[in-house]
C-alpha positions in Angstrom: -109.3 -204.3 53.1 -110.5 -204.5 49.5 -108.6 -203.1 46.3 -110.9 -199.9 46.4 -110.1 -199.1 49.9 -106.5 -199.3 49.4 -106.8 -196.8 46.5 -108.6 -194.3 48.6 -106.5 -194.2 51.7 -103.6 -191.6 51.7 -100.0 -192.9 51.4 -97.9 -192.5 54.7 -95.6 -189.5 54.0 -92.1 -190.3 54.9 -90.2 -187.6 56.9 -87.4 -186.1 54.8 -84.5 -186.4 57.4 -82.2 -184.5 54.9 -83.5 -181.3 55.6 -84.5 -181.6 59.3 -81.3 -180.0 60.5 -82.0 -176.6 58.6 -83.5 -175.0 61.3 -80.7 -175.8 63.6 -78.2 -174.4 61.2 -80.2 -171.2 60.8 -80.4 -170.7 64.6 -76.7 -171.3 65.2 -75.8 -168.8 62.2 -78.3 -166.5 63.9 -76.7 -166.4 67.1 -73.3 -166.3 65.8 -74.3 -163.0 63.9 -76.1 -161.7 66.8 -73.2 -162.2 69.1 -70.7 -160.4 66.9 -70.4 -157.1 68.9 -67.9 -154.6 67.9 -67.7 -151.7 65.7 -69.1 -153.8 62.4 -71.7 -155.6 64.2 -74.5 -156.7 61.7 -77.9 -155.1 61.6 -81.2 -156.7 62.4 -81.8 -156.9 58.5 -78.4 -158.8 58.1 -79.2 -161.2 60.8 -82.5 -162.2 59.6 -81.2 -162.3 55.8 -78.1 -164.6 57.1 -80.6 -167.1 59.0 -83.0 -167.3 56.1 -80.3 -168.0 53.5 -78.6 -170.6 56.1 -82.1 -172.3 56.0 -82.4 -172.0 52.3 -79.0 -173.2 51.8 -79.2 -176.4 53.9 -82.6 -177.0 52.2 -81.1 -176.6 48.6 -77.9 -178.7 49.5 -80.0 -181.5 51.0 -83.0 -181.3 48.6 -81.7 -179.4 45.4 -85.0 -177.4 45.7 -86.1 -174.0 47.0 -89.5 -173.9 48.9 -91.4 -171.0 47.6 -92.9 -170.3 50.8 -89.6 -169.9 52.5 -88.3 -167.7 49.9 -91.3 -165.4 50.3 -91.1 -165.3 54.0 -87.4 -164.3 53.7 -88.3 -161.7 51.3 -91.0 -160.2 53.5 -89.1 -160.3 56.4 -86.1 -158.6 55.0 -88.0 -156.1 53.6 -90.1 -155.6 56.6 -86.8 -155.1 58.8 -85.0 -152.9 56.2 -88.1 -150.5 56.2 -88.6 -150.5 59.7 -85.1 -150.0 60.7 -84.9 -147.0 57.9 -88.1 -145.5 59.7 -86.7 -145.9 63.1 -83.2 -144.4 62.5 -84.8 -142.0 59.8 -82.0 -143.0 57.4 -83.5 -143.9 53.9 -80.2 -144.4 52.2 -79.8 -148.2 53.0 -83.2 -149.2 51.9 -82.8 -147.3 48.4 -79.4 -148.8 47.7 -81.0 -152.1 48.4 -84.0 -151.4 46.0 -81.6 -150.2 43.3 -79.2 -153.0 43.7 -82.1 -155.6 43.8 -83.3 -154.1 40.4 -80.0 -154.1 39.0 -79.2 -157.8 39.8 -82.8 -158.7 39.0 -82.5 -157.4 35.3 -79.2 -159.2 35.0 -80.1 -162.5 36.4 -83.6 -162.7 34.7 -82.0 -161.8 31.3 -79.5 -164.7 31.8 -82.4 -166.9 32.9 -84.3 -166.1 29.7 -81.4 -166.5 27.4 -79.4 -169.4 28.8 -82.5 -171.8 29.6 -81.2 -174.4 32.3 -78.2 -172.4 33.6 -79.7 -171.1 36.5 -83.0 -171.9 38.2 -85.5 -169.3 38.9 -85.4 -169.9 42.5 -81.7 -169.2 42.6 -82.5 -165.8 40.9 -84.9 -164.7 43.5 -82.8 -165.8 46.3 -79.8 -164.0 44.8 -81.9 -160.8 44.5 -83.0 -160.9 48.1 -79.5 -161.5 49.4 -78.0 -158.7 47.3 -80.5 -156.4 48.5 -79.9 -157.1 52.1 -75.9 -156.9 51.3 -76.4 -153.8 49.5 -78.2 -152.0 52.3 -75.0 -152.4 54.1 -72.6 -151.0 51.3 -72.3 -151.6 47.6 -69.0 -153.3 48.5 -70.6 -156.1 50.8 -72.8 -156.7 47.8 -70.0 -156.9 45.2 -68.1 -159.1 47.8 -71.1 -161.4 48.1 -71.5 -161.9 44.5 -67.8 -162.6 43.8 -67.6 -165.1 46.7 -70.7 -166.9 45.6 -69.5 -167.2 42.1 -66.0 -168.5 43.3 -67.7 -171.1 45.4 -70.2 -172.2 42.7 -67.2 -172.4 40.2 -65.3 -174.6 42.5 -68.3 -176.6 43.2 -68.8 -177.2 39.3 -65.2 -178.0 38.8 -65.3 -180.6 41.5 -68.7 -181.9 40.2 -67.5 -182.3 36.8 -64.3 -183.9 37.8 -65.8 -186.5 40.0 -68.5 -187.5 37.9 -66.7 -187.7 34.6 -66.8 -191.6 34.7 -70.4 -191.6 35.2 -73.2 -191.1 32.9 -73.6 -188.0 30.8 -76.1 -186.5 32.9 -75.5 -182.9 34.0 -75.2 -182.7 37.7 -77.2 -180.0 39.5 -75.3 -177.7 41.8 -76.9 -176.0 44.6 -76.0 -172.3 44.4 -77.9 -171.1 47.5 -74.9 -172.2 49.9 -72.4 -170.1 47.8 -74.7 -167.2 48.2 -75.2 -167.8 52.1 -71.2 -168.0 52.4 -70.9 -164.9 50.2 -73.3 -163.0 52.1 -71.7 -163.8 55.4 -68.3 -162.6 53.9 -69.9 -159.4 52.6 -71.6 -158.4 55.8 -69.2 -159.4 58.3 -65.9 -158.2 56.7 -65.6 -154.3 57.0 -65.4 -153.0 53.5 
């Protein structure tokens, strides 16, 4: 093989094993949410949003990135199930609450994203808006609990990262925030507020 051929052959892509267990984690969280029977069992929208957040959380923790396709699929499935459930039950209160909550959180986070560059990634903004909309469809308290738990988990992760990397170079560590959002969503949806 000559040098010209070596330059034209596509490089072999390495399989990224760090995020390969994301689908297994999402499936197990979906099964746990689906099997929770009782007076406060989660809705179909909560199950889909929880599975999507679990997938994005494992990807964010392993690769420190959020694939746009997965975020768009999560947003679409959440919206379709929310509207379908509202149409089926003839109860439009939850989707309207989700729409208002998503708009409020979007305005707050986009203004923070614009005013403090680098403080939060835009993928985290999109995922937080989707997660808050799904939690607010349950109740305002579920959405508030999701945000509070996610901020506490993110703050603890930041303190730990700051404390363990003090002796290293002065590079700012990136902290994946979607795992905190996923845990906050689980607490907000599963605990009867």
